[in-house]
PDB file of N, CA, C and O in Angstrom:
ATOM      1  N   MET A   1       0.777  -1.055  -0.074  1.00  0.00           N
ATOM      2  CA  MET A   1       0.045  -0.061   0.033  1.00  0.00           C
ATOM      3  C   MET A   1       0.913   1.272  -0.056  1.00  0.00           C
ATOM      4  O   MET A   1       1.912   1.350   0.659  1.00  0.00           O
ATOM      5  N   THR A   2       0.611   2.210  -0.810  1.00  0.00           N
ATOM      6  CA  THR A   2       1.341   3.434  -0.855  1.00  0.00           C
ATOM      7  C   THR A   2       0.794   4.468   0.233  1.00  0.00           C
ATOM      8  O   THR A   2      -0.348   4.386   0.684  1.00  0.00           O
ATOM      9  N   ASP A   3       1.652   5.383   0.589  1.00  0.00           N
ATOM     10  CA  ASP A   3       1.194   6.309   1.480  1.00  0.00           C
ATOM     11  C   ASP A   3       0.203   7.234   0.835  1.00  0.00           C
ATOM     12  O   ASP A   3       0.338   7.620  -0.326  1.00  0.00           O
ATOM     13  N   LYS A   4      -0.857   7.602   1.659  1.00  0.00           N
ATOM     14  CA  LYS A   4      -2.003   8.472   1.126  1.00  0.00           C
ATOM     15  C   LYS A   4      -1.795   9.771   1.580  1.00  0.00           C
ATOM     16  O   LYS A   4      -1.652   9.948   2.790  1.00  0.00           O
ATOM     17  N   PRO A   5      -1.748  10.852   0.686  1.00  0.00           N
ATOM     18  CA  PRO A   5      -1.592  12.263   1.018  1.00  0.00           C
ATOM     19  C   PRO A   5      -2.799  12.859   1.867  1.00  0.00           C
ATOM     20  O   PRO A   5      -3.944  12.842   1.416  1.00  0.00           O
ATOM     21  N   ILE A   6      -2.526  13.328   2.974  1.00  0.00           N
ATOM     22  CA  ILE A   6      -3.710  13.658   3.930  1.00  0.00           C
ATOM     23  C   ILE A   6      -3.608  15.254   4.374  1.00  0.00           C
ATOM     24  O   ILE A   6      -4.490  15.794   5.042  1.00  0.00           O
ATOM     25  N   GLY A   7      -2.493  15.889   3.944  1.00  0.00           N
ATOM     26  CA  GLY A   7      -2.564  17.230   4.114  1.00  0.00           C
ATOM     27  C   GLY A   7      -1.088  18.022   3.889  1.00  0.00           C
ATOM     28  O   GLY A   7      -0.158  17.511   3.265  1.00  0.00           O
ATOM     29  N   THR A   8      -1.043  19.283   4.475  1.00  0.00           N
ATOM     30  CA  THR A   8      -0.042  19.995   4.184  1.00  0.00           C
ATOM     31  C   THR A   8       0.363  20.642   5.388  1.00  0.00           C
ATOM     32  O   THR A   8      -0.542  21.073   6.102  1.00  0.00           O
ATOM     33  N   VAL A   9       1.774  20.824   5.825  1.00  0.00           N
ATOM     34  CA  VAL A   9       2.068  21.642   7.055  1.00  0.00           C
ATOM     35  C   VAL A   9       1.962  23.077   6.804  1.00  0.00           C
ATOM     36  O   VAL A   9       2.607  23.650   5.926  1.00  0.00           O
ATOM     37  N   SER A  10       0.973  23.754   7.744  1.00  0.00           N
ATOM     38  CA  SER A  10       0.638  25.153   7.450  1.00  0.00           C
ATOM     39  C   SER A  10       1.561  26.120   8.410  1.00  0.00           C
ATOM     40  O   SER A  10       1.744  27.325   8.240  1.00  0.00           O
ATOM     41  N   ASN A  11       2.090  25.311   9.442  1.00  0.00           N
ATOM     42  CA  ASN A  11       2.764  26.028  10.447  1.00  0.00           C
ATOM     43  C   ASN A  11       3.683  24.988  11.265  1.00  0.00           C
ATOM     44  O   ASN A  11       3.366  23.803  11.366  1.00  0.00           O
ATOM     45  N   TYR A  12       4.822  25.519  11.828  1.00  0.00           N
ATOM     46  CA  TYR A  12       5.618  24.642  12.858  1.00  0.00           C
ATOM     47  C   TYR A  12       5.836  25.524  14.050  1.00  0.00           C
ATOM     48  O   TYR A  12       6.139  26.713  13.952  1.00  0.00           O
ATOM     49  N   PHE A  13       5.667  24.889  15.176  1.00  0.00           N
ATOM     50  CA  PHE A  13       5.738  25.703  16.377  1.00  0.00           C
ATOM     51  C   PHE A  13       7.068  24.925  17.043  1.00  0.00           C
ATOM     52  O   PHE A  13       6.935  23.822  17.572  1.00  0.00           O
ATOM     53  N   GLU A  14       8.313  25.582  16.969  1.00  0.00           N
ATOM     54  CA  GLU A  14       9.543  24.920  17.413  1.00  0.00           C
ATOM     55  C   GLU A  14       9.624  24.790  18.962  1.00  0.00           C
ATOM     56  O   GLU A  14      10.157  23.822  19.503  1.00  0.00           O
ATOM     57  N   HIS A  15       9.136  25.689  19.550  1.00  0.00           N
ATOM     58  CA  HIS A  15       9.106  25.644  21.108  1.00  0.00           C
ATOM     59  C   HIS A  15       8.407  24.469  21.545  1.00  0.00           C
ATOM     60  O   HIS A  15       8.759  23.970  22.614  1.00  0.00           O
ATOM     61  N   VAL A  16       7.540  23.984  20.937  1.00  0.00           N
ATOM     62  CA  VAL A  16       6.699  22.721  21.605  1.00  0.00           C
ATOM     63  C   VAL A  16       6.718  21.533  20.468  1.00  0.00           C
ATOM     64  O   VAL A  16       6.044  20.523  20.671  1.00  0.00           O
ATOM     65  N   ASP A  17       7.402  21.649  19.415  1.00  0.00           N
ATOM     66  CA  ASP A  17       7.549  20.672  18.409  1.00  0.00           C
ATOM     67  C   ASP A  17       6.337  20.079  18.101  1.00  0.00           C
ATOM     68  O   ASP A  17       6.068  18.889  18.270  1.00  0.00           O
ATOM     69  N   VAL A  18       5.448  21.126  17.540  1.00  0.00           N
ATOM     70  CA  VAL A  18       4.064  20.921  17.095  1.00  0.00           C
ATOM     71  C   VAL A  18       3.956  21.343  15.685  1.00  0.00           C
ATOM     72  O   VAL A  18       4.364  22.462  15.372  1.00  0.00           O
ATOM     73  N   ILE A  19       3.345  20.397  14.638  1.00  0.00           N
ATOM     74  CA  ILE A  19       3.158  20.917  13.164  1.00  0.00           C
ATOM     75  C   ILE A  19       1.531  21.258  13.356  1.00  0.00           C
ATOM     76  O   ILE A  19       0.864  20.654  14.196  1.00  0.00           O
ATOM     77  N   ALA A  20       0.976  22.270  12.506  1.00  0.00           N
ATOM     78  CA  ALA A  20      -0.133  22.422  12.188  1.00  0.00           C
ATOM     79  C   ALA A  20      -0.511  21.958  10.897  1.00  0.00           C
ATOM     80  O   ALA A  20       0.102  22.482   9.967  1.00  0.00           O
ATOM     81  N   VAL A  21      -1.405  21.070  10.599  1.00  0.00           N
ATOM     82  CA  VAL A  21      -1.668  20.418   9.378  1.00  0.00           C
ATOM     83  C   VAL A  21      -3.202  20.737   8.894  1.00  0.00           C
ATOM     84  O   VAL A  21      -4.218  20.396   9.499  1.00  0.00           O
ATOM     85  N   LYS A  22      -3.145  21.373   7.826  1.00  0.00           N
ATOM     86  CA  LYS A  22      -4.539  21.565   7.121  1.00  0.00           C
ATOM     87  C   LYS A  22      -4.833  20.283   6.368  1.00  0.00           C
ATOM     88  O   LYS A  22      -4.095  19.950   5.441  1.00  0.00           O
ATOM     89  N   LEU A  23      -5.922  19.515   6.737  1.00  0.00           N
ATOM     90  CA  LEU A  23      -6.234  18.171   6.352  1.00  0.00           C
ATOM     91  C   LEU A  23      -7.068  18.183   5.135  1.00  0.00           C
ATOM     92  O   LEU A  23      -7.982  19.008   5.133  1.00  0.00           O
ATOM     93  N   ASN A  24      -6.933  17.445   4.127  1.00  0.00           N
ATOM     94  CA  ASN A  24      -7.633  17.070   3.087  1.00  0.00           C
ATOM     95  C   ASN A  24      -8.225  15.801   3.139  1.00  0.00           C
ATOM     96  O   ASN A  24      -8.939  15.460   2.197  1.00  0.00           O
ATOM     97  N   ALA A  25      -8.031  14.990   4.160  1.00  0.00           N
ATOM     98  CA  ALA A  25      -8.603  13.580   4.476  1.00  0.00           C
ATOM     99  C   ALA A  25      -8.645  13.463   5.917  1.00  0.00           C
ATOM    100  O   ALA A  25      -7.873  14.125   6.612  1.00  0.00           O
ATOM    101  N   PRO A  26      -9.492  12.667   6.415  1.00  0.00           N
ATOM    102  CA  PRO A  26      -9.677  12.239   7.862  1.00  0.00           C
ATOM    103  C   PRO A  26      -8.431  11.683   8.472  1.00  0.00           C
ATOM    104  O   PRO A  26      -7.651  10.980   7.831  1.00  0.00           O
ATOM    105  N   LEU A  27      -8.264  12.005   9.699  1.00  0.00           N
ATOM    106  CA  LEU A  27      -7.154  11.408  10.588  1.00  0.00           C
ATOM    107  C   LEU A  27      -7.563  11.322  12.049  1.00  0.00           C
ATOM    108  O   LEU A  27      -8.339  12.142  12.540  1.00  0.00           O
ATOM    109  N   LYS A  28      -7.017  10.291  12.755  1.00  0.00           N
ATOM    110  CA  LYS A  28      -7.464  10.143  14.219  1.00  0.00           C
ATOM    111  C   LYS A  28      -6.214   9.659  14.980  1.00  0.00           C
ATOM    112  O   LYS A  28      -5.260   9.122  14.416  1.00  0.00           O
ATOM    113  N   VAL A  29      -6.287   9.878  16.224  1.00  0.00           N
ATOM    114  CA  VAL A  29      -5.331   9.298  17.134  1.00  0.00           C
ATOM    115  C   VAL A  29      -4.955   7.927  16.902  1.00  0.00           C
ATOM    116  O   VAL A  29      -5.888   7.143  16.727  1.00  0.00           O
ATOM    117  N   GLY A  30      -3.811   7.490  16.866  1.00  0.00           N
ATOM    118  CA  GLY A  30      -3.267   6.125  16.605  1.00  0.00           C
ATOM    119  C   GLY A  30      -2.798   5.859  15.289  1.00  0.00           C
ATOM    120  O   GLY A  30      -2.075   4.903  15.010  1.00  0.00           O
ATOM    121  N   ASP A  31      -3.334   6.964  14.238  1.00  0.00           N
ATOM    122  CA  ASP A  31      -2.870   6.750  12.777  1.00  0.00           C
ATOM    123  C   ASP A  31      -1.212   7.071  12.716  1.00  0.00           C
ATOM    124  O   ASP A  31      -0.675   7.876  13.478  1.00  0.00           O
ATOM    125  N   LYS A  32      -0.591   6.406  11.818  1.00  0.00           N
ATOM    126  CA  LYS A  32       0.885   6.869  11.588  1.00  0.00           C
ATOM    127  C   LYS A  32       0.851   7.774  10.449  1.00  0.00           C
ATOM    128  O   LYS A  32       0.276   7.506   9.394  1.00  0.00           O
ATOM    129  N   ILE A  33       1.502   8.888  10.695  1.00  0.00           N
ATOM    130  CA  ILE A  33       1.827   9.984   9.425  1.00  0.00           C
ATOM    131  C   ILE A  33       3.183   9.686   9.132  1.00  0.00           C
ATOM    132  O   ILE A  33       3.944   9.011   9.825  1.00  0.00           O
ATOM    133  N   ARG A  34       3.435  10.263   8.009  1.00  0.00           N
ATOM    134  CA  ARG A  34       4.837  10.565   7.309  1.00  0.00           C
ATOM    135  C   ARG A  34       4.947  12.063   6.784  1.00  0.00           C
ATOM    136  O   ARG A  34       4.143  12.529   5.976  1.00  0.00           O
ATOM    137  N   VAL A  35       5.942  12.725   7.280  1.00  0.00           N
ATOM    138  CA  VAL A  35       6.145  14.057   6.963  1.00  0.00           C
ATOM    139  C   VAL A  35       7.389  14.151   5.986  1.00  0.00           C
ATOM    140  O   VAL A  35       8.476  13.706   6.353  1.00  0.00           O
ATOM    141  N   VAL A  36       7.233  14.703   4.801  1.00  0.00           N
ATOM    142  CA  VAL A  36       8.157  14.771   3.666  1.00  0.00           C
ATOM    143  C   VAL A  36       8.190  16.194   3.138  1.00  0.00           C
ATOM    144  O   VAL A  36       7.164  16.818   2.869  1.00  0.00           O
ATOM    145  N   GLY A  37       9.415  16.675   3.003  1.00  0.00           N
ATOM    146  CA  GLY A  37       9.691  18.123   2.443  1.00  0.00           C
ATOM    147  C   GLY A  37      11.102  18.190   2.756  1.00  0.00           C
ATOM    148  O   GLY A  37      11.651  17.671   3.728  1.00  0.00           O
ATOM    149  N   GLY A  38      11.711  18.973   1.717  1.00  0.00           N
ATOM    150  CA  GLY A  38      13.108  19.353   1.708  1.00  0.00           C
ATOM    151  C   GLY A  38      14.005  18.115   1.896  1.00  0.00           C
ATOM    152  O   GLY A  38      13.888  17.121   1.181  1.00  0.00           O
ATOM    153  N   ASP A  39      15.033  18.236   3.031  1.00  0.00           N
ATOM    154  CA  ASP A  39      15.778  17.039   3.204  1.00  0.00           C
ATOM    155  C   ASP A  39      14.987  16.242   4.313  1.00  0.00           C
ATOM    156  O   ASP A  39      15.641  15.331   4.820  1.00  0.00           O
ATOM    157  N   VAL A  40      13.807  16.401   4.744  1.00  0.00           N
ATOM    158  CA  VAL A  40      13.141  15.808   5.803  1.00  0.00           C
ATOM    159  C   VAL A  40      12.243  14.702   5.381  1.00  0.00           C
ATOM    160  O   VAL A  40      11.470  14.872   4.439  1.00  0.00           O
ATOM    161  N   ASP A  41      12.310  13.448   6.103  1.00  0.00           N
ATOM    162  CA  ASP A  41      11.315  12.364   5.672  1.00  0.00           C
ATOM    163  C   ASP A  41      11.250  11.685   6.988  1.00  0.00           C
ATOM    164  O   ASP A  41      12.224  11.011   7.324  1.00  0.00           O
ATOM    165  N   PHE A  42      10.231  11.775   7.769  1.00  0.00           N
ATOM    166  CA  PHE A  42      10.223  10.871   9.003  1.00  0.00           C
ATOM    167  C   PHE A  42       8.698  10.542   9.149  1.00  0.00           C
ATOM    168  O   PHE A  42       7.800  11.035   8.466  1.00  0.00           O
ATOM    169  N   GLU A  43       8.538   9.492  10.305  1.00  0.00           N
ATOM    170  CA  GLU A  43       7.219   8.947  10.540  1.00  0.00           C
ATOM    171  C   GLU A  43       6.982   9.275  11.919  1.00  0.00           C
ATOM    172  O   GLU A  43       7.929   9.221  12.704  1.00  0.00           O
ATOM    173  N   ASN A  44       5.754   9.630  12.340  1.00  0.00           N
ATOM    174  CA  ASN A  44       5.328   9.550  13.824  1.00  0.00           C
ATOM    175  C   ASN A  44       3.929   8.818  13.862  1.00  0.00           C
ATOM    176  O   ASN A  44       3.161   8.784  12.901  1.00  0.00           O
ATOM    177  N   THR A  45       3.705   8.263  15.038  1.00  0.00           N
ATOM    178  CA  THR A  45       2.410   7.882  15.323  1.00  0.00           C
ATOM    179  C   THR A  45       1.687   9.025  16.154  1.00  0.00           C
ATOM    180  O   THR A  45       2.172   9.494  17.183  1.00  0.00           O
ATOM    181  N   VAL A  46       0.425   9.442  15.580  1.00  0.00           N
ATOM    182  CA  VAL A  46      -0.413  10.488  16.261  1.00  0.00           C
ATOM    183  C   VAL A  46      -0.881  10.052  17.541  1.00  0.00           C
ATOM    184  O   VAL A  46      -1.858   9.319  17.691  1.00  0.00           O
ATOM    185  N   LYS A  47      -0.064  10.583  18.605  1.00  0.00           N
ATOM    186  CA  LYS A  47      -0.466  10.384  19.980  1.00  0.00           C
ATOM    187  C   LYS A  47      -1.489  11.229  20.544  1.00  0.00           C
ATOM    188  O   LYS A  47      -2.042  10.927  21.601  1.00  0.00           O
ATOM    189  N   GLY A  48      -1.791  12.349  19.847  1.00  0.00           N
ATOM    190  CA  GLY A  48      -2.887  13.246  20.303  1.00  0.00           C
ATOM    191  C   GLY A  48      -2.953  14.215  19.279  1.00  0.00           C
ATOM    192  O   GLY A  48      -1.978  14.307  18.533  1.00  0.00           O
ATOM    193  N   MET A  49      -4.065  15.058  19.085  1.00  0.00           N
ATOM    194  CA  MET A  49      -4.345  15.966  18.343  1.00  0.00           C
ATOM    195  C   MET A  49      -5.103  17.074  18.990  1.00  0.00           C
ATOM    196  O   MET A  49      -5.776  16.823  19.989  1.00  0.00           O
ATOM    197  N   GLN A  50      -5.046  18.339  18.476  1.00  0.00           N
ATOM    198  CA  GLN A  50      -5.638  19.471  19.107  1.00  0.00           C
ATOM    199  C   GLN A  50      -6.194  20.218  17.805  1.00  0.00           C
ATOM    200  O   GLN A  50      -5.568  20.239  16.745  1.00  0.00           O
ATOM    201  N   ILE A  51      -7.444  20.832  18.000  1.00  0.00           N
ATOM    202  CA  ILE A  51      -8.193  21.786  17.097  1.00  0.00           C
ATOM    203  C   ILE A  51      -8.332  22.925  18.155  1.00  0.00           C
ATOM    204  O   ILE A  51      -8.759  22.672  19.281  1.00  0.00           O
ATOM    205  N   GLN A  52      -7.968  24.176  17.780  1.00  0.00           N
ATOM    206  CA  GLN A  52      -8.138  25.310  18.412  1.00  0.00           C
ATOM    207  C   GLN A  52      -7.852  25.082  20.023  1.00  0.00           C
ATOM    208  O   GLN A  52      -8.629  25.512  20.876  1.00  0.00           O
ATOM    209  N   HIS A  53      -6.749  24.417  20.312  1.00  0.00           N
ATOM    210  CA  HIS A  53      -6.357  24.080  21.619  1.00  0.00           C
ATOM    211  C   HIS A  53      -7.132  23.137  22.543  1.00  0.00           C
ATOM    212  O   HIS A  53      -6.934  22.936  23.742  1.00  0.00           O
ATOM    213  N   GLU A  54      -8.023  22.621  21.768  1.00  0.00           N
ATOM    214  CA  GLU A  54      -8.845  21.415  22.342  1.00  0.00           C
ATOM    215  C   GLU A  54      -8.623  20.086  21.856  1.00  0.00           C
ATOM    216  O   GLU A  54      -8.757  19.850  20.655  1.00  0.00           O
ATOM    217  N   ALA A  55      -8.241  19.041  22.814  1.00  0.00           N
ATOM    218  CA  ALA A  55      -7.749  17.950  22.401  1.00  0.00           C
ATOM    219  C   ALA A  55      -9.058  17.166  21.804  1.00  0.00           C
ATOM    220  O   ALA A  55     -10.154  17.191  22.364  1.00  0.00           O
ATOM    221  N   VAL A  56      -8.762  16.414  20.492  1.00  0.00           N
ATOM    222  CA  VAL A  56      -9.648  15.799  19.694  1.00  0.00           C
ATOM    223  C   VAL A  56      -9.071  14.315  19.543  1.00  0.00           C
ATOM    224  O   VAL A  56      -7.881  14.028  19.673  1.00  0.00           O
ATOM    225  N   LYS A  57     -10.061  13.454  19.259  1.00  0.00           N
ATOM    226  CA  LYS A  57      -9.656  11.904  18.812  1.00  0.00           C
ATOM    227  C   LYS A  57      -9.723  11.798  17.418  1.00  0.00           C
ATOM    228  O   LYS A  57      -9.144  10.852  16.883  1.00  0.00           O
ATOM    229  N   SER A  58     -10.316  12.590  16.766  1.00  0.00           N
ATOM    230  CA  SER A  58     -10.353  12.466  15.206  1.00  0.00           C
ATOM    231  C   SER A  58     -10.649  13.964  14.565  1.00  0.00           C
ATOM    232  O   SER A  58     -11.236  14.811  15.238  1.00  0.00           O
ATOM    233  N   ALA A  59     -10.227  14.213  13.296  1.00  0.00           N
ATOM    234  CA  ALA A  59     -10.451  15.128  12.615  1.00  0.00           C
ATOM    235  C   ALA A  59     -10.931  14.939  11.192  1.00  0.00           C
ATOM    236  O   ALA A  59     -10.610  13.884  10.644  1.00  0.00           O
ATOM    237  N   LYS A  60     -11.620  15.774  10.555  1.00  0.00           N
ATOM    238  CA  LYS A  60     -12.028  15.451   9.254  1.00  0.00           C
ATOM    239  C   LYS A  60     -11.495  16.385   8.158  1.00  0.00           C
ATOM    240  O   LYS A  60     -10.995  17.461   8.486  1.00  0.00           O
ATOM    241  N   LYS A  61     -11.580  16.021   6.878  1.00  0.00           N
ATOM    242  CA  LYS A  61     -11.214  17.037   5.869  1.00  0.00           C
ATOM    243  C   LYS A  61     -11.629  18.317   6.060  1.00  0.00           C
ATOM    244  O   LYS A  61     -12.810  18.592   6.273  1.00  0.00           O
ATOM    245  N   GLY A  62     -10.640  19.230   5.996  1.00  0.00           N
ATOM    246  CA  GLY A  62     -10.942  20.670   6.045  1.00  0.00           C
ATOM    247  C   GLY A  62     -10.510  21.246   7.596  1.00  0.00           C
ATOM    248  O   GLY A  62     -10.536  22.457   7.811  1.00  0.00           O
ATOM    249  N   ASP A  63     -10.200  20.486   8.424  1.00  0.00           N
ATOM    250  CA  ASP A  63      -9.887  20.732   9.986  1.00  0.00           C
ATOM    251  C   ASP A  63      -8.290  21.121   9.827  1.00  0.00           C
ATOM    252  O   ASP A  63      -7.528  20.540   9.054  1.00  0.00           O
ATOM    253  N   GLU A  64      -7.996  21.993  10.524  1.00  0.00           N
ATOM    254  CA  GLU A  64      -6.514  22.221  10.788  1.00  0.00           C
ATOM    255  C   GLU A  64      -6.213  21.698  12.226  1.00  0.00           C
ATOM    256  O   GLU A  64      -6.857  22.138  13.178  1.00  0.00           O
ATOM    257  N   VAL A  65      -5.383  20.900  12.363  1.00  0.00           N
ATOM    258  CA  VAL A  65      -4.950  20.264  13.559  1.00  0.00           C
ATOM    259  C   VAL A  65      -3.595  20.418  14.002  1.00  0.00           C
ATOM    260  O   VAL A  65      -2.733  20.568  13.135  1.00  0.00           O
ATOM    261  N   GLY A  66      -3.241  20.403  15.308  1.00  0.00           N
ATOM    262  CA  GLY A  66      -1.873  20.444  15.816  1.00  0.00           C
ATOM    263  C   GLY A  66      -1.598  19.121  16.174  1.00  0.00           C
ATOM    264  O   GLY A  66      -2.455  18.505  16.809  1.00  0.00           O
ATOM    265  N   ILE A  67      -0.293  18.455  15.799  1.00  0.00           N
ATOM    266  CA  ILE A  67       0.178  17.290  16.035  1.00  0.00           C
ATOM    267  C   ILE A  67       1.655  17.388  16.621  1.00  0.00           C
ATOM    268  O   ILE A  67       2.514  18.026  16.012  1.00  0.00           O
ATOM    269  N   LYS A  68       1.903  16.793  17.720  1.00  0.00           N
ATOM    270  CA  LYS A  68       3.327  16.856  18.267  1.00  0.00           C
ATOM    271  C   LYS A  68       4.068  15.906  17.321  1.00  0.00           C
ATOM    272  O   LYS A  68       3.538  14.871  16.915  1.00  0.00           O
ATOM    273  N   VAL A  69       5.397  16.310  16.957  1.00  0.00           N
ATOM    274  CA  VAL A  69       6.173  15.423  16.039  1.00  0.00           C
ATOM    275  C   VAL A  69       7.622  15.367  16.750  1.00  0.00           C
ATOM    276  O   VAL A  69       7.866  15.935  17.814  1.00  0.00           O
ATOM    277  N   SER A  70       8.444  14.688  16.095  1.00  0.00           N
ATOM    278  CA  SER A  70       9.872  14.128  16.771  1.00  0.00           C
ATOM    279  C   SER A  70      10.765  14.975  16.009  1.00  0.00           C
ATOM    280  O   SER A  70      11.905  14.995  16.472  1.00  0.00           O
ATOM    281  N   GLU A  71      10.573  15.707  14.937  1.00  0.00           N
ATOM    282  CA  GLU A  71      11.644  16.257  14.266  1.00  0.00           C
ATOM    283  C   GLU A  71      10.993  17.516  13.709  1.00  0.00           C
ATOM    284  O   GLU A  71       9.772  17.662  13.775  1.00  0.00           O
ATOM    285  N   LYS A  72      11.836  18.473  13.134  1.00  0.00           N
ATOM    286  CA  LYS A  72      11.555  19.840  12.684  1.00  0.00           C
ATOM    287  C   LYS A  72      10.827  19.700  11.204  1.00  0.00           C
ATOM    288  O   LYS A  72      11.128  18.890  10.328  1.00  0.00           O
ATOM    289  N   ALA A  73       9.977  20.524  11.170  1.00  0.00           N
ATOM    290  CA  ALA A  73       9.223  20.427   9.708  1.00  0.00           C
ATOM    291  C   ALA A  73       8.893  21.886   9.399  1.00  0.00           C
ATOM    292  O   ALA A  73       8.736  22.733  10.277  1.00  0.00           O
ATOM    293  N   ARG A  74       8.800  22.117   8.096  1.00  0.00           N
ATOM    294  CA  ARG A  74       8.522  23.719   7.707  1.00  0.00           C
ATOM    295  C   ARG A  74       7.063  23.642   7.101  1.00  0.00           C
ATOM    296  O   ARG A  74       6.456  22.574   7.018  1.00  0.00           O
ATOM    297  N   LYS A  75       6.648  24.612   6.766  1.00  0.00           N
ATOM    298  CA  LYS A  75       5.549  25.139   6.144  1.00  0.00           C
ATOM    299  C   LYS A  75       5.670  24.702   4.579  1.00  0.00           C
ATOM    300  O   LYS A  75       6.642  24.916   3.855  1.00  0.00           O
ATOM    301  N   GLY A  76       4.412  24.013   4.208  1.00  0.00           N
ATOM    302  CA  GLY A  76       4.545  23.596   2.718  1.00  0.00           C
ATOM    303  C   GLY A  76       4.827  22.008   2.876  1.00  0.00           C
ATOM    304  O   GLY A  76       4.304  21.269   2.041  1.00  0.00           O
ATOM    305  N   TYR A  77       5.499  21.531   3.739  1.00  0.00           N
ATOM    306  CA  TYR A  77       5.855  20.055   3.815  1.00  0.00           C
ATOM    307  C   TYR A  77       4.475  19.247   3.688  1.00  0.00           C
ATOM    308  O   TYR A  77       3.440  19.593   4.258  1.00  0.00           O
ATOM    309  N   LYS A  78       4.616  18.023   2.787  1.00  0.00           N
ATOM    310  CA  LYS A  78       3.333  17.233   2.816  1.00  0.00           C
ATOM    311  C   LYS A  78       3.398  16.202   3.898  1.00  0.00           C
ATOM    312  O   LYS A  78       4.438  15.753   4.379  1.00  0.00           O
ATOM    313  N   VAL A  79       2.064  15.845   4.259  1.00  0.00           N
ATOM    314  CA  VAL A  79       1.821  14.818   5.209  1.00  0.00           C
ATOM    315  C   VAL A  79       1.036  13.792   4.695  1.00  0.00           C
ATOM    316  O   VAL A  79      -0.011  13.951   4.068  1.00  0.00           O
ATOM    317  N   PHE A  80       1.662  12.548   5.023  1.00  0.00           N
ATOM    318  CA  PHE A  80       0.807  11.287   4.398  1.00  0.00           C
ATOM    319  C   PHE A  80       0.391  10.466   5.723  1.00  0.00           C
ATOM    320  O   PHE A  80       0.875  10.575   6.849  1.00  0.00           O
ATOM    321  N   LYS A  81      -0.641   9.611   5.277  1.00  0.00           N
ATOM    322  CA  LYS A  81      -1.054   8.622   6.159  1.00  0.00           C
ATOM    323  C   LYS A  81      -0.236   7.243   5.749  1.00  0.00           C
ATOM    324  O   LYS A  81      -0.182   6.955   4.554  1.00  0.00           O
ATOM    325  N   VAL A  82       0.284   6.543   6.547  1.00  0.00           N
ATOM    326  CA  VAL A  82       1.231   5.533   6.455  1.00  0.00           C
ATOM    327  C   VAL A  82       0.163   4.252   6.470  1.00  0.00           C
ATOM    328  O   VAL A  82       0.584   3.097   6.403  1.00  0.00           O
TER     329      VAL A  82
END
């Protein structure tokens, strides 16, 4: 199975290692994501998500979610569901 594109990084908050992702497909806690852009290519399991500083278990297309990640990412990087 190939990775499915689910969104784009719209912001990165370095002080808390969180990416903001504008979703074009649903995503839920427990899903595995892959962030790709520039010389960055890493995978993370979604351990938690927030929408407007509120914890959520799932998000739908069109939502913008915050997800804690293990590595730096930049605006415009692509996010895939693995």
